[in-house]
C-alpha positions as CSV (number, residue, x, y, z in Angstrom):
1,M,82.8,113.4,102.2
2,Q,80.3,112.1,104.6
3,E,82.0,108.6,104.6
4,D,85.5,110.2,105.5
5,L,84.1,112.0,108.5
6,F,82.5,108.6,109.5
7,K,85.9,107.0,109.5
8,R,87.7,110.0,111.1
9,L,85.0,109.6,114.0
10,V,85.7,106.2,114.7
11,S,89.6,106.6,114.6
12,H,89.2,109.5,116.9
13,A,87.1,107.8,119.2
14,K,89.7,105.0,119.6
15,E,92.7,107.2,119.7
16,Y,91.3,109.4,122.5
17,G,89.9,106.4,124.7
18,F,86.2,107.0,123.9
19,I,85.4,103.4,122.2
20,Y,87.6,100.5,121.6
21,P,86.7,97.1,119.6
22,S,85.8,94.4,122.0
23,S,88.6,91.7,122.6
24,E,90.6,93.4,120.0
25,I,94.0,91.5,120.8
26,Y,92.0,88.3,120.1
27,E,91.0,90.3,116.5
28,G,87.8,91.3,118.1
29,L,84.2,90.4,118.1
30,S,81.7,91.6,115.2
31,G,79.1,94.1,116.7
32,I,80.5,94.4,120.3
33,Y,82.5,97.4,121.5
34,D,84.0,98.5,124.7
35,Y,83.7,102.1,126.1
36,G,87.3,103.5,127.4
37,P,88.0,106.2,130.0
38,M,86.5,109.3,128.0
39,G,83.7,107.0,126.7
40,V,82.3,105.7,130.0
41,E,82.3,109.4,131.3
42,L,80.3,110.6,128.3
43,K,77.8,107.8,128.2
44,N,77.2,108.2,131.9
45,N,76.7,112.1,131.6
46,I,74.2,111.3,128.7
47,K,72.4,108.6,131.0
48,E,72.3,111.2,133.6
49,Y,70.7,114.0,131.2
50,W,67.8,111.4,130.2
51,W,67.5,110.2,133.8
52,K,67.1,113.7,135.5
53,A,65.0,114.7,132.6
54,M,62.4,111.9,133.2
55,T,62.3,111.1,136.9
56,Q,63.7,114.3,138.5
57,M,61.9,116.8,136.3
58,N,58.5,114.9,136.3
59,E,57.3,114.0,139.9
60,N,54.9,111.3,138.2
61,I,57.8,109.5,136.7
62,V,59.6,106.9,138.7
63,G,62.4,104.6,138.1
64,L,63.1,100.7,137.6
65,D,65.9,98.5,137.1
66,S,64.7,95.1,136.2
67,A,66.5,91.8,135.8
68,I,68.1,91.1,132.4
69,F,66.8,87.3,132.8
70,M,63.3,86.9,133.1
71,H,60.8,84.2,132.8
72,P,60.6,82.9,129.2
73,K,56.8,83.2,129.3
74,I,57.2,86.7,129.2
75,W,58.8,86.8,125.7
76,K,56.0,84.2,124.7
77,A,53.6,86.7,125.9
78,S,55.2,89.8,124.1
79,G,55.5,88.1,120.9
80,H,59.1,88.0,120.9
81,V,59.5,83.8,120.7
82,D,57.2,83.9,117.5
83,A,57.6,87.1,115.7
84,F,60.9,89.0,116.7
85,N,62.6,88.4,113.4
86,D,64.6,90.1,110.9
87,P,64.6,89.0,106.9
88,L,67.6,87.2,106.4
89,I,69.5,86.5,102.8
90,D,72.4,84.8,102.1
91,N,74.7,85.4,98.9
92,K,75.8,82.1,97.4
93,D,79.0,83.1,96.2
94,S,80.3,85.0,99.0
95,K,78.9,83.0,101.6
96,K,78.0,86.4,103.4
97,R,74.6,86.9,105.1
98,S,72.7,90.0,105.1
99,R,69.7,91.7,106.4
100,A,67.4,92.0,103.2
101,D,65.7,94.9,104.5
102,V,68.9,96.7,105.0
103,L,70.0,96.0,101.7
104,I,67.2,97.9,100.2
105,E,67.4,100.5,102.7
106,D,70.8,101.1,101.6
107,E,69.9,101.2,98.0
108,I,67.1,103.9,98.8
109,Q,70.1,105.8,100.4
110,K,71.8,105.9,97.1
111,M,68.7,107.0,95.5
112,L,68.6,110.0,97.7
113,G,72.0,110.5,97.8
114,K,72.1,111.1,93.7
115,A,69.4,113.5,94.2
116,N,71.3,115.3,96.6
117,K,74.5,115.7,94.3
118,E,72.1,117.1,91.6
119,V,71.0,119.6,94.1
120,E,74.3,120.4,95.1
121,K,75.6,120.9,91.5
122,A,73.0,123.1,91.0
123,A,73.7,125.2,93.9
124,K,77.1,125.7,93.1
125,R,75.9,126.8,89.8
126,F,73.1,129.2,90.6
127,G,74.9,130.5,93.7
128,D,72.9,132.9,95.8
129,T,69.6,133.0,93.8
130,F,69.5,129.3,94.0
131,D,65.9,128.2,95.2
132,E,66.6,124.8,96.8
133,A,62.7,123.8,97.3
134,M,61.9,125.0,93.9
135,F,64.8,122.8,92.3
136,R,63.5,119.6,94.2
137,E,59.8,119.9,93.4
138,T,60.7,120.5,89.5
139,N,64.0,119.0,88.5
140,P,63.2,115.9,86.3
141,R,66.3,114.0,87.9
142,V,65.6,115.0,91.5
143,L,62.1,113.9,91.3
144,E,62.9,110.7,89.5
145,Y,65.3,109.7,92.2
146,T,63.2,110.9,95.3
147,Q,60.0,109.1,93.8
148,K,61.5,106.0,93.1
149,A,63.0,105.8,96.5
150,A,59.7,106.9,98.1
151,V,57.9,104.1,95.9
152,I,60.5,101.6,97.2
153,E,60.4,102.6,100.9
154,K,56.6,102.1,100.8
155,R,56.6,98.8,99.1
156,L,59.4,97.5,101.3
157,A,57.2,98.9,104.6
158,V,54.2,96.9,103.2
159,A,56.2,93.7,102.7
160,L,57.5,93.7,106.0
161,S,54.3,94.3,107.8
162,N,52.6,91.8,105.5
163,N,55.6,89.2,106.2
164,D,55.7,89.0,102.5
165,M,59.7,87.5,102.0
166,A,58.7,86.8,98.4
167,D,58.3,90.5,97.5
168,I,61.4,91.7,99.4
169,K,63.4,89.1,97.6
170,A,61.6,90.5,94.1
171,I,62.6,94.2,95.2
172,I,66.3,93.1,95.5
173,D,66.1,91.5,92.3
174,E,64.2,94.3,90.4
175,L,67.1,96.8,91.7
176,E,69.9,94.6,90.9
177,I,71.4,94.9,94.3
178,A,74.6,93.2,94.6
179,D,76.7,91.7,97.6
180,P,78.6,94.8,99.1
181,D,81.8,92.4,99.5
182,S,81.8,90.5,96.2
183,G,79.4,92.3,94.1
184,S,77.6,88.9,93.5
185,R,74.0,88.9,92.7
186,N,73.6,85.2,93.4
187,W,71.0,85.4,96.5
188,T,69.1,82.9,98.4
189,E,65.5,83.5,99.3
190,V,64.7,85.6,101.8
191,R,63.7,84.0,105.3
192,Q,62.8,85.1,108.7
193,F,65.8,84.9,111.5
194,N,64.9,85.5,115.2
195,L,67.1,87.7,116.9
196,M,66.9,86.9,120.7
197,F,69.9,84.9,122.2
198,S,69.2,82.1,124.2
199,T,70.9,80.3,127.0
200,Q,70.2,77.5,129.8
201,M,69.5,77.8,133.5
202,S,72.0,75.6,134.9
203,N,69.7,73.5,137.3
204,I,67.1,72.6,134.7
205,A,68.2,70.5,131.8
206,S,65.0,70.3,129.9
207,E,63.6,73.0,127.4
208,D,61.8,74.4,130.6
209,G,65.5,75.8,131.4
210,K,65.6,77.8,128.4
211,L,66.2,81.4,129.2
212,Y,66.4,84.6,126.8
213,L,68.9,87.6,127.1
214,R,66.4,90.1,126.9
215,P,65.8,92.0,123.5
216,E,64.3,95.0,125.2
217,T,64.0,96.6,128.5
218,A,60.3,97.5,128.0
219,Q,58.9,94.1,129.4
220,G,60.6,94.4,132.6
221,I,58.3,97.6,133.0
222,F,55.2,95.9,132.2
223,V,55.5,93.1,134.3
224,N,56.2,95.3,137.3
225,F,53.4,97.3,136.4
226,L,51.4,96.7,139.5
227,N,54.4,96.5,141.8
228,V,55.4,100.0,141.3
229,Q,51.9,101.4,140.9
230,K,51.3,100.1,144.7
231,T,54.6,100.9,146.3
232,T,54.6,104.5,145.0
233,R,51.0,105.1,145.1
234,Q,50.9,106.8,141.5
235,K,47.9,107.7,139.8
236,V,47.3,107.2,136.2
237,P,48.8,109.2,134.3
238,F,52.4,107.8,135.3
239,G,55.5,106.8,133.7
240,I,58.3,104.2,134.6
241,A,61.7,104.9,133.4
242,Q,64.5,102.5,132.9
243,I,68.0,102.4,131.4
244,G,69.4,98.9,130.9
245,K,71.5,96.2,128.5
246,A,69.4,94.6,125.9
247,F,70.7,91.9,123.4
248,R,69.7,91.0,119.8
249,N,71.6,88.5,117.7
250,E,71.8,90.9,114.6
251,I,72.4,89.3,111.4
252,I,74.9,92.0,110.3
253,A,76.0,94.6,112.9
254,R,77.2,97.6,111.2
255,Q,78.0,101.4,111.4
256,F,80.3,101.2,114.4
257,I,78.0,101.5,117.5
258,F,74.7,102.5,115.6
259,R,73.8,98.6,115.2
260,M,75.2,96.2,117.6
261,R,74.6,93.0,119.5
262,E,74.8,94.3,122.8
263,F,73.4,97.6,123.7
264,E,72.0,100.0,126.3
265,Q,68.5,101.2,126.0
266,M,66.7,104.2,127.9
267,E,63.1,103.6,127.8
268,M,60.2,105.1,129.5
269,Q,56.6,103.7,129.5
270,Y,53.7,106.1,130.5
271,F,50.5,104.4,131.6
272,V,47.3,106.7,130.6
273,R,43.6,106.5,130.8
274,P,42.0,104.5,127.4
275,G,41.1,107.2,125.0
276,T,43.6,109.7,126.4
277,Q,46.4,108.2,124.4
278,V,46.5,110.5,121.4
279,E,46.8,113.6,123.6
280,F,49.8,112.0,125.4
281,Y,51.5,110.5,122.6
282,Q,51.5,114.2,121.0
283,E,52.9,115.7,124.6
284,W,55.6,113.2,124.4
285,K,56.6,113.7,121.1
286,A,57.0,117.6,121.5
287,K,58.9,116.9,125.0
288,R,61.5,114.6,123.4
289,M,62.3,116.5,120.6
290,A,62.8,119.6,122.9
291,W,65.1,117.2,124.9
292,H,67.1,116.5,122.0
293,A,67.0,119.8,120.6
294,R,68.8,121.3,123.6
295,I,72.3,119.3,122.9
296,T,71.7,119.1,118.9
297,P,71.0,121.4,116.3
298,P,67.2,121.3,115.3
299,E,68.4,120.9,111.4
300,K,69.9,117.5,112.3
301,L,66.8,116.2,113.6
302,R,63.4,115.3,112.1
303,F,60.3,113.3,112.9
304,K,59.6,110.3,110.5
305,D,56.2,108.6,110.9
306,H,56.1,104.9,110.6
307,D,55.0,103.9,107.3
308,N,53.2,100.9,108.6
309,L,52.3,100.5,112.2
310,A,52.8,97.3,114.5
311,H,50.0,95.2,115.4
312,Y,50.1,96.7,118.8
313,A,50.1,100.3,118.2
314,D,47.9,102.9,116.7
315,A,50.8,105.6,116.2
316,A,54.3,105.4,116.0
317,V,57.0,107.8,115.0
318,D,60.7,108.2,115.1
319,I,63.2,111.1,116.0
320,Q,65.8,110.7,113.5
321,F,69.4,112.3,113.6
322,E,71.5,113.2,110.6
323,F,74.5,110.8,110.9
324,P,77.4,111.0,108.4
325,F,75.7,108.1,106.6
326,G,72.2,109.7,106.7
327,F,69.3,110.4,108.8
328,R,68.5,107.4,111.0
329,E,66.3,106.5,114.1
330,L,67.7,107.8,117.3
331,E,64.2,107.5,119.3
332,G,61.1,105.8,118.8
333,I,57.8,107.0,120.3
334,H,54.8,104.5,120.0
335,S,51.3,104.5,121.4
336,R,51.2,101.0,122.4
337,K,47.5,101.0,123.4
338,D,47.0,98.0,126.2
339,F,48.6,95.2,124.3
340,D,51.4,94.4,126.5
341,L,49.5,94.5,130.0
342,K,46.6,92.5,128.1
343,A,49.4,90.0,126.8
344,H,50.7,89.6,130.3
345,T,47.2,89.3,132.0
346,E,46.4,86.4,129.6
347,H,49.7,84.2,130.0
348,S,50.4,85.0,133.6
349,G,46.8,84.7,134.9
350,K,47.3,88.1,137.1
351,K,45.1,90.9,136.4
352,M,47.3,94.1,135.3
353,Q,44.6,96.4,136.1
354,F,44.3,100.1,137.8
355,F,41.4,101.2,139.9
356,D,40.9,104.7,139.0
357,P,39.1,106.8,141.7
358,E,38.4,109.8,139.5
359,I,35.8,107.7,137.4
360,N,35.3,104.9,140.0
361,E,36.6,102.4,137.3
362,S,39.1,99.6,136.8
363,Y,40.8,99.1,133.4
364,V,43.9,98.1,131.5
365,P,45.9,101.2,130.8
366,F,46.9,102.2,127.6
367,V,50.7,102.8,127.2
368,V,52.7,105.8,125.4
369,E,56.6,104.3,124.9
370,T,59.6,106.7,124.4
371,S,62.7,104.5,123.8
372,V,66.1,105.9,122.7
373,G,69.1,103.9,122.3
374,L,71.8,105.1,124.5
375,D,74.8,104.1,121.9
376,R,73.0,105.8,119.2
377,M,72.7,109.0,121.5
378,F,76.4,108.7,122.1
379,L,77.2,108.4,118.3
380,S,75.0,111.5,117.9
381,V,76.8,113.3,120.1
382,M,80.3,112.6,119.0
383,S,79.1,113.0,115.2
384,N,77.9,116.5,116.0
385,A,80.5,117.5,118.2
386,L,83.9,116.3,115.9
387,V,85.2,119.4,114.1
388,D,88.4,120.6,112.6
389,E,89.1,124.2,112.2
390,T,91.6,126.5,111.4
391,V,92.8,128.7,114.5
392,P,95.9,130.9,115.0
393,D,98.7,129.2,117.1
394,A,101.1,130.9,119.7
395,Q,102.9,132.7,117.1
396,G,99.7,134.0,115.3
397,E,100.0,131.7,112.5
398,D,97.1,129.5,111.3
399,S,97.0,126.2,112.3
400,T,94.5,123.2,112.3
401,R,93.0,122.0,115.7
402,T,90.5,119.1,116.1
403,V,88.0,120.0,118.7
404,L,84.9,117.8,120.3
405,R,82.3,120.6,120.8
406,I,80.3,118.4,123.6
407,P,78.0,120.4,125.3
408,A,79.9,121.2,128.6
409,A,77.4,119.5,131.0
410,L,77.9,116.3,129.0
411,A,82.0,116.6,128.5
412,P,83.8,113.5,130.0
413,V,86.1,116.0,131.9
414,K,84.8,119.2,133.1
415,C,88.1,120.8,133.9
416,A,91.9,120.4,132.9
417,I,94.5,121.6,135.4
418,L,97.8,122.4,133.8
419,P,101.0,123.7,135.0
420,I,102.6,125.9,132.6
421,V,105.9,123.9,133.0
422,K,106.3,120.7,134.9
423,N,109.9,121.1,136.1
424,K,109.1,123.9,138.8
425,E,108.4,122.2,141.9
426,E,106.5,125.3,143.1
427,L,104.1,125.2,140.2
428,V,103.6,121.6,140.1
429,G,102.7,121.8,143.8
430,K,100.4,124.3,143.4
431,A,98.8,122.5,140.3
432,R,98.1,119.7,142.5
433,E,96.7,121.7,145.4
434,V,94.3,123.2,142.7
435,Y,93.3,119.8,141.0
436,D,92.7,118.3,144.7
437,R,90.3,121.3,145.4
438,L,88.6,121.1,142.0
439,K,88.1,117.4,142.0
440,L,85.6,117.5,144.8
441,Y,83.2,119.5,142.3
442,F,83.4,117.8,138.8
443,Q,85.5,115.5,136.9
444,C,89.0,117.0,136.4
445,Q,92.3,115.8,134.8
446,Y,95.8,117.0,135.8
447,D,98.3,117.2,132.7
448,D,101.9,118.1,132.8
449,K,103.2,116.3,129.8
450,D,104.2,118.3,126.7
451,A,104.3,121.7,125.7
452,I,101.2,123.7,127.0
453,G,99.9,124.2,123.6
454,R,99.9,120.7,122.8
455,R,98.1,119.8,126.3
456,Y,95.6,122.4,125.1
457,R,94.9,120.5,121.7
458,R,94.7,117.2,123.7
459,Q,91.9,118.6,125.9
460,D,90.4,120.0,122.8
461,A,90.2,116.6,121.3
462,I,88.6,115.0,124.4
463,G,85.9,118.0,124.6
464,T,87.2,119.4,127.8
465,P,85.3,123.0,128.3
466,Y,87.7,124.5,130.6
467,C,91.4,124.6,131.1
468,V,93.0,126.1,134.1
469,T,96.6,127.2,133.8
470,I,99.1,127.6,136.9
471,D,101.8,129.8,136.1
472,F,104.3,132.0,138.0
473,E,101.8,135.0,138.5
474,T,99.8,132.2,140.5
475,I,102.5,131.8,142.9
476,E,102.7,135.7,143.4
477,N,98.9,136.5,143.8
478,D,96.7,133.3,143.8
479,T,95.2,133.7,140.4
480,V,94.9,131.5,137.4
481,T,93.9,131.5,133.8
482,I,90.7,129.7,132.7
483,R,90.8,129.0,128.9
484,E,87.4,128.2,127.3
485,R,87.4,125.5,124.9
486,D,85.1,126.8,121.8
487,S,86.2,130.4,121.7
488,M,89.7,129.8,123.0
489,T,89.4,133.3,125.3
490,Q,91.1,133.2,128.5
491,I,90.2,135.4,131.8
492,R,92.4,135.5,134.9
493,V,90.6,134.7,138.0
494,P,91.3,133.9,141.7
495,V,91.9,130.4,142.4
496,G,88.9,130.5,144.7
497,E,86.4,131.5,142.3
498,V,87.3,128.6,139.9
499,A,85.0,125.9,141.1
500,G,81.8,128.3,141.0
501,I,82.7,129.4,137.7
502,V,83.1,126.0,136.0
503,S,80.1,124.5,137.9
504,E,77.8,127.0,136.8
505,K,79.0,126.5,133.2
506,T,78.9,122.5,133.3
507,D,76.1,121.9,135.6
508,M,73.2,119.4,134.6
509,R,70.8,122.2,135.2
510,T,71.9,124.3,132.0
511,L,70.3,121.6,130.0
512,L,67.1,120.8,132.1
513,V,65.7,124.4,132.3
């Protein structure tokens, strides 16, 4: 069922101009996608929601747009040159390459899926009297699956933390994990694979000219810490926010836009006084969950603490979203201590310190980071919004419509202007007049192709929250019909009031307050 939903989502995204496979006429490029006309609008609206929530709503958070290419010593200092690796494994029969940890994670999801099926069967059997929490705590089969999954998850986390490739291979062997394509269990040993893309600066021929496509946006913030602090005269605590492209040579890109080789991040690094990081870590956990909950049902979100912390962190948690393929990371919140600024001090020779006038002392600030994948955010919005539902048609009969219930402020098109018929010059002229007026306020779309019912369905499918219909009564009294997407209710209003009504309902402020 969930797999079918995911396939339908991928198909819908292409059919309605949200996402296309990149280089499709040349058979595509694995793990790379292009955002279409509807997709780029939705993506920009998600960016705007994040950006305003960070910089406009917080006077002590400012923006930055750092370069993709940076000095290669930055990646040495950050640890990416030596330690930015994923565990790789090859199947000797299929010749296919996989991430060893992902193979194990998929097996864990299968165990949890079996447990959920037991719960679903019991729920049907017992009906309204079913106590799911009690069943999960007492049923032997459910306990067997969930406890085994927990043990494997913990063991994998320890192995990854200790760089223990042998134990990762042992887990794969013990679970008898097969290659997804061939079913073969004939695996190589597990080895590390560095994820950074490298290139060469044209005017330097030696190894000194080697550059990297940045694998994250955070380091651009850290190396600009002093520049931003001095030019904006910020005092600790303060934050620097950035939206930008990052690149990772993923062993296997999968699950549509969830894991890609070229992706976009929305990150904020919050610089705090040492010793206060726990307080601000908890504060940002709450703020970020609240941000997500304004556009996502809370039951589809959860916190997942990291089983093993990175060497630079003293606390870390993921905000997970329930995608069609299970709960997965949407955003990470990390207390990074002073690792990054100290590392850049050491490698650059420049002191990355802040003089705090309140305590008359200089120190290297600690950092609390929030980092959300824009493409994953896009996928979560689409996953949550796509609905098939039964509604009455024009004749009062039941019919099915596909609708994207995207929050109105994020919708690619805010308002569609539809003449009731297209072969009447006075209707088309009036509709064009209304369109030209409304496009000054928000993103609009003019549509006069096909019957009005089909046009409504088309706008439902791209998530347009309001449709304005121009009919013969419009010519008589200058009023139009506004149709609301989710309820399909219609109201008649003067043309002059449409901009105010739609603006109020679709303004980004509805999500920020």
